[in-house]
C-alpha positions as CSV (number, residue, x, y, z in Angstrom):
1,M,58.3,2.6,67.2
2,N,60.0,1.2,64.0
3,Y,56.9,-1.2,63.6
4,V,54.4,1.7,63.7
5,V,56.4,3.6,60.9
6,K,56.5,0.4,58.9
7,Y,52.9,-0.2,59.4
8,A,52.1,3.5,58.4
9,L,54.4,3.4,55.3
10,L,52.7,-0.2,54.2
11,L,49.4,1.4,54.6
12,I,50.0,4.5,52.8
13,S,51.4,2.5,49.7
14,A,48.4,0.2,49.8
15,M,46.3,3.2,49.3
16,L,48.4,4.6,46.8
17,L,48.1,1.5,44.7
18,V,44.5,1.3,45.2
19,A,44.1,5.0,44.0
20,C,46.3,4.3,41.0
21,K,44.4,0.9,40.3
22,A,40.8,2.7,40.4
23,R,42.4,5.3,38.1
24,K,43.5,3.0,35.5
25,E,40.3,0.8,35.6
26,T,38.5,4.1,34.9
27,V,40.6,4.7,31.7
28,K,40.0,1.1,30.5
29,T,36.5,1.4,30.7
30,T,36.2,4.5,28.9
31,P,34.7,3.6,25.3
32,K,37.5,4.2,22.6
33,T,34.7,4.2,19.9
34,K,34.2,7.3,17.9
35,E,30.5,7.7,18.9
36,P,31.0,11.0,20.9
37,V,32.6,12.4,17.7
38,V,29.3,11.2,15.9
39,V,26.9,12.7,18.4
40,K,28.8,16.0,18.5
41,S,28.6,16.1,14.6
42,N,24.8,15.3,15.0
43,Q,24.2,17.8,17.4
44,L,26.4,20.5,15.2
45,K,24.1,19.7,12.3
46,K,20.9,20.0,14.3
47,Q,22.0,23.2,15.9
48,Y,23.0,25.0,12.8
49,A,20.3,23.6,10.5
50,Q,17.9,25.4,13.4
51,K,19.7,28.5,13.3
52,L,20.0,28.7,9.4
53,S,16.3,27.4,9.0
54,V,17.3,24.6,7.0
55,S,17.1,20.9,6.9
56,E,20.0,18.9,9.0
57,S,21.2,17.4,5.5
58,A,21.8,21.1,4.0
59,I,24.7,21.1,6.6
60,T,27.3,19.5,4.7
61,N,30.5,21.6,5.4
62,E,31.2,20.4,8.9
63,P,34.5,22.2,9.2
64,L,32.7,25.5,8.6
65,Y,30.4,24.9,11.3
66,Q,32.9,23.5,13.8
67,F,34.8,26.8,13.1
68,I,31.6,28.9,13.8
69,D,30.9,26.8,17.0
70,E,34.5,27.5,18.3
71,W,34.1,31.3,17.5
72,I,30.6,32.3,18.1
73,G,30.4,34.7,21.0
74,V,33.9,35.9,20.9
75,P,33.9,39.5,21.6
76,Y,34.6,42.4,18.7
77,K,38.0,44.0,18.9
78,Y,39.2,46.2,16.3
79,A,42.3,44.8,14.7
80,G,41.8,41.8,17.1
81,K,43.1,38.4,15.4
82,D,42.4,35.9,18.4
83,K,39.7,34.6,20.7
84,R,40.1,37.4,23.2
85,G,38.7,39.9,20.5
86,I,38.4,39.8,16.9
87,D,37.4,42.1,13.9
88,C,35.3,41.1,11.0
89,S,38.1,40.8,8.4
90,A,40.3,38.9,10.6
91,L,37.7,36.4,11.3
92,T,36.9,36.1,7.8
93,S,40.6,35.8,7.1
94,A,40.9,32.8,10.0
95,L,37.8,30.9,8.6
96,Y,39.3,30.9,5.1
97,Q,42.7,29.7,6.2
98,Q,41.1,26.9,8.6
99,V,38.2,25.8,6.7
100,Y,39.1,26.2,3.1
101,Q,42.8,26.3,3.4
102,K,43.2,29.6,1.4
103,K,45.3,32.5,2.6
104,I,43.3,35.8,2.3
105,S,43.7,39.2,3.5
106,D,42.6,40.3,6.9
107,N,41.6,43.8,5.7
108,T,38.3,44.5,4.4
109,K,39.5,47.0,1.8
110,S,41.9,44.6,0.6
111,L,39.3,41.6,0.4
112,V,37.3,43.8,-1.9
113,E,40.1,43.9,-4.4
114,E,40.8,39.8,-4.0
115,T,37.3,38.8,-4.8
116,K,35.1,38.5,-7.7
117,K,31.7,40.6,-7.5
118,I,28.6,38.4,-7.9
119,T,25.1,38.8,-7.6
120,K,23.1,38.0,-4.5
121,Q,21.3,35.4,-6.3
122,E,24.6,33.6,-7.2
123,L,25.7,33.5,-3.2
124,K,26.9,30.1,-2.2
125,E,28.3,28.9,1.1
126,G,31.7,30.4,1.8
127,D,31.1,33.5,-0.6
128,L,31.8,37.0,0.9
129,V,29.3,39.8,1.7
130,F,30.1,43.4,2.4
131,F,28.5,46.2,3.8
132,I,28.8,50.0,4.0
133,T,28.4,50.4,7.8
134,N,30.3,53.7,8.2
135,G,28.2,55.6,5.5
136,K,31.0,56.2,3.1
137,S,32.9,52.9,1.9
138,I,32.9,49.3,2.4
139,S,33.8,48.7,5.9
140,H,32.2,45.3,7.1
141,V,32.5,41.8,5.8
142,G,30.9,38.3,6.8
143,V,31.1,34.9,5.2
144,Y,27.5,33.8,3.6
145,L,26.3,30.4,5.0
146,Q,22.8,29.4,3.6
147,N,19.4,31.0,3.5
148,N,20.4,34.6,3.8
149,K,22.3,33.9,6.9
150,F,26.1,34.7,7.1
151,V,28.7,34.9,9.9
152,H,30.5,37.8,11.0
153,A,32.2,39.8,13.9
154,S,29.6,42.4,15.1
155,S,30.9,45.5,16.7
156,I,28.3,45.0,19.3
157,K,27.7,41.6,19.7
158,G,30.9,39.7,18.7
159,V,31.0,36.7,16.6
160,M,27.4,35.7,15.4
161,I,25.2,34.6,12.7
162,S,22.7,37.3,11.2
163,D,20.2,37.6,8.6
164,M,20.6,39.7,5.4
165,T,16.9,40.5,5.1
166,E,17.2,42.2,8.5
167,P,16.5,45.9,7.6
168,Y,20.0,47.1,8.9
169,F,21.7,44.6,6.5
170,I,19.5,45.4,3.7
171,K,20.2,49.2,4.1
172,T,24.0,48.8,4.3
173,F,24.5,45.9,2.0
174,S,27.1,46.7,-0.6
175,R,28.0,43.4,-2.7
176,A,28.5,39.7,-2.8
177,A,31.8,38.4,-3.9
178,R,33.7,35.0,-4.5
179,V,37.3,34.5,-3.5
180,K,39.1,34.2,-6.6
């Protein structure tokens, strides 16, 4: 009986060693190059170039598009500040903090005061676009990208990219602004 227990223990030990060795070999054969990062970067450029209808070479601010890629589709939540739900001003504030290392307000009305008004023709990637969606005062903000496109947290579709030439945004557009 003692012989059977010893044999079983030896067999189990051998199986564990083989399992550990197989796991180590898998790790050793995993490439240690940065190629997956390059592929991701190229995919990101291609993806956002298509969404913005620009050339891939126009997508130069990779941290911006990585941020958008991480947040796209997150649902809208009034006063929300995380990936369970976020509103337009909190998204804008989080984007500025992560991409541009600038702390700006997470309140739309305060953002109007913290920015310098510019014309639509002066818009550059990273500028803010404001809208009057409640019929009274500025109530919505987004971050301008390129080619009339901007990223924002839509109350219906969550974080998304929209076009300023869509009839709704033409009608509700209030101002373009640059963070001071």
